[in-house]
C-alpha positions in Angstrom: 113.6 237.1 60.6 109.9 237.7 61.5 107.7 235.2 59.9 104.8 237.7 59.8 106.1 240.7 57.9 104.2 244.0 57.9 101.5 243.7 55.3 101.6 246.0 52.3 99.4 249.1 52.7 95.8 249.4 51.4 95.7 252.9 50.1 92.8 254.7 48.3 93.5 256.1 45.0 92.3 259.8 44.7 90.7 260.4 41.3 92.9 262.6 39.1 90.0 264.9 38.3 89.0 265.2 42.0 89.9 269.0 42.5 89.1 269.8 39.0 85.5 268.6 39.6 85.4 270.5 42.9 86.5 273.7 41.3 83.9 273.3 38.4 81.1 272.7 40.8 82.2 275.5 43.1 82.6 277.9 40.3 79.2 277.2 38.9 77.7 277.9 42.2 79.8 281.0 42.5 78.8 282.4 39.2 75.2 281.6 39.8 75.2 283.4 43.2 77.3 286.4 42.4 76.0 287.0 38.8 77.4 289.8 36.6 79.6 291.1 39.5 81.7 287.9 38.9 82.9 289.0 35.4 86.5 289.8 35.2 87.1 288.7 38.9 89.5 286.6 40.6 89.2 284.3 43.8 92.4 284.4 45.9 93.1 282.1 48.9 96.1 281.8 51.2 97.3 278.4 52.3 98.6 277.3 55.7 102.0 278.8 56.7 105.0 277.2 58.5 105.1 277.6 62.3 108.4 277.5 64.1 108.7 275.3 67.1 109.4 277.8 69.9 113.0 279.0 69.4 114.2 275.7 67.9 115.3 275.1 64.3 112.4 272.9 63.8 108.9 273.5 62.6 105.6 272.0 63.7 104.0 269.6 61.3 101.2 271.7 59.8 98.3 270.5 57.8 97.1 272.5 54.8 94.2 274.9 55.4 91.1 273.1 54.5 89.7 275.4 51.9 93.0 275.6 50.2 93.1 271.8 50.0 89.5 271.6 48.9 90.0 273.8 45.8 93.7 273.1 44.8 94.8 269.9 46.6 98.3 271.4 47.1 99.8 270.3 50.4 102.8 272.5 50.4 102.8 275.4 52.9 103.3 279.2 52.5 101.3 279.1 49.1 98.7 281.3 47.5 96.0 280.1 45.1 94.1 282.0 42.4 91.0 281.0 40.4 90.1 283.0 37.4 86.4 283.3 37.5 86.0 284.0 33.7 87.8 281.0 32.5 88.1 278.8 35.6 91.8 278.5 35.4 93.7 277.6 38.6 97.0 279.2 39.4 99.1 278.4 42.5 102.0 280.4 43.7 104.7 278.6 45.7 107.8 279.8 47.7 111.1 279.8 45.9 113.7 278.0 47.9 117.4 278.4 47.9 119.9 275.4 47.3 120.6 275.0 51.0 116.8 274.4 51.7 116.8 271.9 48.7 119.7 270.0 50.2 117.7 269.4 53.3 114.1 269.1 52.0 112.2 267.7 49.0 111.3 270.5 46.7 109.4 270.0 43.4 109.9 272.3 40.5 106.9 274.3 39.2 106.2 271.9 36.3 106.2 268.9 38.6 103.8 270.7 40.9 101.6 271.6 38.0 101.4 267.9 36.8 101.0 266.5 40.3 98.1 268.6 41.3 96.6 269.1 37.8 96.7 272.9 38.0 96.7 275.2 34.9 99.8 277.2 36.1 102.3 277.3 38.8 104.5 280.3 39.6 106.4 281.6 42.5 105.1 283.9 45.2 107.3 286.8 43.9 105.4 286.6 40.6 102.0 287.5 42.1 102.4 291.2 41.7 103.4 291.0 38.0 100.8 288.4 37.2 98.0 290.6 38.6 99.3 293.6 36.8 99.1 291.7 33.5 95.7 290.1 34.3 94.1 293.5 35.5 91.1 292.0 37.3 88.1 294.3 38.2 87.7 292.6 41.5 89.4 290.1 43.8 87.4 288.0 46.2 89.0 286.9 49.6 87.9 284.3 52.1 86.9 286.1 55.3 84.4 285.2 57.9 84.0 284.2 61.5 83.8 280.5 62.1 80.6 279.1 63.6 82.5 276.8 66.1 85.7 278.4 66.9 84.8 282.1 66.4 88.2 282.6 64.7 88.8 283.8 61.3 91.6 282.9 58.8 94.3 285.4 57.8 94.0 286.9 54.3 96.6 287.9 51.7 98.0 291.2 52.8 100.7 292.1 50.3 100.6 296.0 49.8 100.2 295.7 46.1 96.9 294.1 46.6 95.6 297.6 47.7 95.6 298.5 44.0 92.6 296.2 43.2 89.0 296.4 44.3 88.3 293.7 46.9 85.2 291.8 48.2 85.5 290.2 51.7 81.7 289.2 51.9 80.6 286.8 49.1 83.3 284.1 49.1 82.9 282.9 52.7 79.2 282.0 52.3 79.6 280.4 48.8 82.7 278.3 49.7 81.4 277.1 52.9 78.0 276.3 51.4 79.7 274.3 48.7 81.5 272.1 51.2 78.2 271.3 53.1 77.1 268.8 50.4 79.7 266.3 49.5 80.3 265.2 45.8 80.1 261.5 45.0 83.9 261.4 44.9 84.1 263.1 48.4 81.5 260.6 49.7 83.7 257.7 48.5 86.7 259.0 50.4 84.5 259.4 53.5 83.3 255.8 53.2 87.0 254.7 53.1 88.2 256.7 56.1 85.2 255.6 58.2 85.7 252.0 57.2 89.4 251.9 58.3 88.5 253.9 61.3 86.0 251.3 62.2 88.5 248.6 61.8 90.8 250.3 64.2 88.0 250.7 66.8 87.3 247.0 66.5 90.9 246.1 67.0 91.0 248.1 70.2 87.9 246.4 71.5 89.3 243.0 70.9 92.7 243.6 72.4 92.4 246.0 75.3 91.8 244.6 78.8 92.0 245.7 82.4 95.5 246.5 83.4 96.2 248.2 80.0 96.8 251.9 79.9 94.4 254.3 78.2 97.2 255.6 75.9 97.7 252.0 74.6 94.2 252.3 73.0 95.3 255.6 71.3 98.5 253.9 70.1 96.8 250.8 68.7 94.2 252.8 66.9 96.7 255.1 65.3 99.0 252.2 64.5 96.3 250.5 62.5 95.2 253.5 60.5 98.8 254.7 59.8 100.6 251.5 59.0 97.9 250.1 56.8 96.5 253.2 55.2 99.0 256.1 55.6 96.8 258.1 57.9 99.5 260.3 59.5 97.1 262.7 61.0 94.2 262.4 63.3 91.3 265.0 63.0 91.5 265.5 66.8 93.2 264.3 69.8 92.1 260.7 70.7 89.6 260.4 73.6 90.3 257.2 75.4 88.5 257.4 78.7 88.0 254.6 81.2 85.8 254.7 84.3 84.7 258.1 85.5 87.0 259.8 83.0 84.1 259.0 80.4 82.3 261.9 82.1 84.8 264.4 80.7 83.6 265.0 77.2 86.9 265.7 75.6 89.2 263.8 78.0 92.7 263.7 76.2 94.9 262.7 79.1 94.7 259.0 78.2 97.1 258.2 81.2 95.0 256.1 83.6 95.3 252.3 84.1 92.1 250.6 83.0 90.4 248.8 85.9 88.0 245.9 86.1 84.3 246.3 85.5 84.8 249.9 84.0 83.3 251.3 81.0 85.6 252.5 78.2 84.5 255.4 76.1 86.7 255.7 73.0 86.1 258.7 70.8 88.7 258.4 67.9 88.8 259.3 64.2 91.0 259.0 61.3 92.0 261.4 58.5 92.7 260.5 55.0 93.4 263.1 52.2 92.0 265.7 54.6 88.8 264.0 55.2 87.7 263.1 58.7 85.9 260.3 60.4 84.6 260.9 64.0 83.3 257.6 65.7 82.7 256.8 69.2 82.3 253.3 71.0 81.7 252.4 74.5 82.4 249.0 75.9 83.2 247.2 79.3 86.8 246.6 80.3 86.2 242.9 81.1 83.8 242.1 78.3 80.5 242.1 80.2 78.1 245.0 81.0 76.9 245.4 84.6 73.3 245.9 85.1 73.7 249.7 85.5 76.1 250.1 82.8 73.6 248.3 80.4 70.7 250.6 81.5 72.7 253.7 80.5 74.2 252.0 77.4 70.8 250.9 76.1 69.2 254.3 76.8 71.8 256.0 74.6 71.6 253.2 71.9 67.8 253.6 71.7 68.2 257.3 71.4 70.6 257.0 68.7 68.3 254.6 66.7 65.3 256.8 67.3 67.1 259.7 65.7 68.5 257.6 62.8 65.0 256.2 62.0 63.7 259.8 61.7 66.5 261.0 59.4 65.4 262.1 55.8 65.6 265.1 53.4 63.8 268.1 54.9 64.0 267.1 58.6 65.4 269.8 60.7 68.3 268.9 62.8 67.0 271.0 65.8 64.0 268.7 65.8 66.3 265.7 66.1 67.9 267.3 69.1 64.6 267.6 70.8 63.7 264.0 69.9 67.0 262.9 71.5 66.3 264.8 74.5 62.7 263.4 74.9 64.0 259.8 74.5 66.8 260.3 77.0 64.3 261.9 79.5 62.0 258.9 79.2 64.9 256.4 79.9 66.3 258.5 82.8 62.8 258.4 84.3 62.4 254.7 83.8 65.7 254.1 85.5 64.5 256.1 88.6 67.2 258.7 88.1 64.7 261.6 87.7 61.2 262.1 88.8 58.1 264.2 88.1 55.8 264.4 85.1 57.3 264.1 81.7 55.9 267.5 80.7 57.7 269.2 83.6 60.9 267.2 83.0 61.0 268.3 79.3 60.0 271.8 80.0 62.7 272.2 82.5 65.3 270.4 80.3 66.4 268.1 83.2 68.0 265.6 80.7 70.5 268.3 79.9 72.0 267.7 83.2 73.1 264.3 81.8 73.1 265.0 78.0 75.3 268.0 78.0 76.1 268.5 74.3 74.6 268.9 70.9 73.4 265.8 69.1 76.0 266.1 66.3 77.9 268.2 63.8 78.7 268.5 60.2 81.6 266.3 59.1 84.1 266.6 56.3 87.5 268.3 55.8 87.2 269.2 59.5 85.7 267.5 62.4 83.3 270.3 63.0 82.9 271.1 59.4 81.8 274.4 58.0 78.3 275.7 57.1 76.4 274.9 60.3 74.9 278.4 60.6 75.6 279.8 57.2 73.8 282.7 55.8 70.2 281.9 55.1 70.0 278.9 57.3 68.1 278.7 60.6 69.9 280.7 63.2 71.3 279.5 66.6 68.5 279.7 69.4 69.3 280.5 73.0 67.3 277.4 74.0 69.4 275.3 71.6 72.8 276.9 72.1 74.6 273.6 72.3 73.6 272.6 68.7 76.4 272.8 66.2 73.9 273.3 63.4 70.1 273.7 62.9 69.8 273.2 59.2 67.1 271.2 57.4 68.9 268.0 56.2 69.6 267.5 52.5 71.2 265.0 50.1 75.0 264.9 50.3 75.3 266.2 53.9 77.6 264.2 56.2 77.1 264.6 60.0 77.4 262.8 63.2 74.6 261.3 65.3 76.2 261.1 68.9 73.8 261.1 71.8 75.3 260.5 75.3 74.5 260.3 78.9 77.2 261.4 81.5 77.4 261.6 85.2 79.4 264.8 85.6 80.0 265.4 89.3 80.3 269.2 89.3 77.1 269.6 87.2 75.1 267.3 89.4 76.4 268.8 92.5 75.3 272.2 91.4 71.9 270.8 90.5 71.5 269.4 94.0 71.8 272.9 95.4 69.2 274.4 93.0 65.7 273.7 94.3 64.2 274.1 90.9 66.3 271.2 89.7 66.8 269.1 92.8 63.0 268.4 93.0 63.3 266.5 89.8 66.4 264.5 90.8 66.6 261.2 92.7 70.1 261.8 94.3 70.5 258.5 96.0 69.8 256.7 92.8 72.1 259.0 90.7 75.0 258.2 93.2 74.5 254.5 92.5 75.3 255.3 88.8 78.3 257.7 89.2 80.8 255.0 88.5 79.4 254.5 85.0 81.1 257.8 84.0 79.6 258.3 80.5 78.3 256.6 77.5 78.5 258.1 74.1 77.7 256.3 70.8 78.6 258.2 67.6 77.9 257.4 64.0 79.0 259.2 60.8 75.8 259.7 58.6 75.7 260.5 54.8 72.2 261.5 53.9 71.1 260.1 50.5 68.0 260.4 48.5 67.1 257.0 49.9 67.7 257.9 53.5 70.7 257.8 55.9 73.7 255.7 55.4 75.8 254.9 58.3 79.5 255.1 57.1 81.1 253.4 60.1 80.7 249.7 60.9 81.3 249.0 64.6 79.4 246.8 67.1 76.4 248.6 68.6 74.1 246.3 70.6 75.2 244.9 74.0 75.5 241.4 72.4 77.5 242.6 69.5 80.0 244.6 71.8 80.4 241.7 74.1 81.0 239.3 71.2 83.5 241.7 69.6 85.4 241.8 72.9 85.6 237.9 72.9 87.0 238.0 69.4 83.9 236.6 67.8 82.1 237.6 64.5 79.7 240.1 66.0 78.2 240.9 62.6 76.4 237.6 62.8 74.3 238.9 65.8 71.3 240.8 64.6 69.4 242.1 67.6 
């Protein structure tokens, strides 16, 4: 028998009043925003639906839609949820399954569902029509809008009998997404937890992966730690485990290459607990020691991340942080001899965007790219900052990523070499010496508090810390 049995899991206990508190806060904001129009009205949401796996008798494992989870916590599929705006009551309607389905699957009765999720009432989907007929609402609000990132929209309830009631498709999208922008203290604690265990997993990978390993082994080791110790079945996105020049592919997901000596490894991996996401990126050398050129790029990105972090406070505009990051990266690229010309011309012509090809960060919460980035009433997306995922003024309770990067992307640089307006700022021979670096990205998850920014993750950042972690030493004792 194995003398080292699998340890018991370390789970986080979700407060029983978690979703009740969310609904109360949301409803107060809803009533304040809508005013008298909200009287005798209902809010109706549709949860995620089952998806068949092609023509098989199996279904894909589907996560609950994030807004439905946010307000109700119910993780069953094919459900509908209603909040009565007048009295704040929560009613969830669930499918009614036959005995054959119950033989093969776990099915809770309605009283069990009501108790488990602390709901006011649980009925079957077939009861929606009669329930509405008895309730006689003046207006039903539906969640409809185009997502800032995906440009997709969610399906809305479409039962024919709903046409008998007045409907509003405008108000709820703004109010619900805006409620999610600022996390409650209970949400913040969950995000601290998922960032902590995700950091542990990143550290485990750094300590155990060596040249000769496969990239997918980093993904497996990371997911093993978060799942076996904390029950994190899902990841918020596909793990990015990129070695060598694969690090220049921003969302590299193949994870199939054999790791070679003296390569940089860029690992962008997050965990997911009770729907809440972490999104953390580390970069480290495959054999534990940065080369000179790798160190130049790594320190440039680290300095950029720190410059941004030290500037974060309530009221700061995120667009200004993007410009700060670009100025800092431009300075480092110039000092490394990769670009040439006056700083004024380099910044004016956005030369650093040939190397820093994405936005500085995004909102984080129940989605990796969380909602509200360009909500109604916030600064709009600008053509010159089109890569930004949001351009809001920062506020207490916001959670977002700070993730500058420098990449040597061959097709982008080859195109720049053919453009005289760009080529005149580039030192091609020097750039070619750095192509093997691939890419460096450092990503922190930030909670903005009244006292300033709080980094939710805990991973090695300086070169000395990263190299010590690789050797299995206590890198936290190194303060440089």
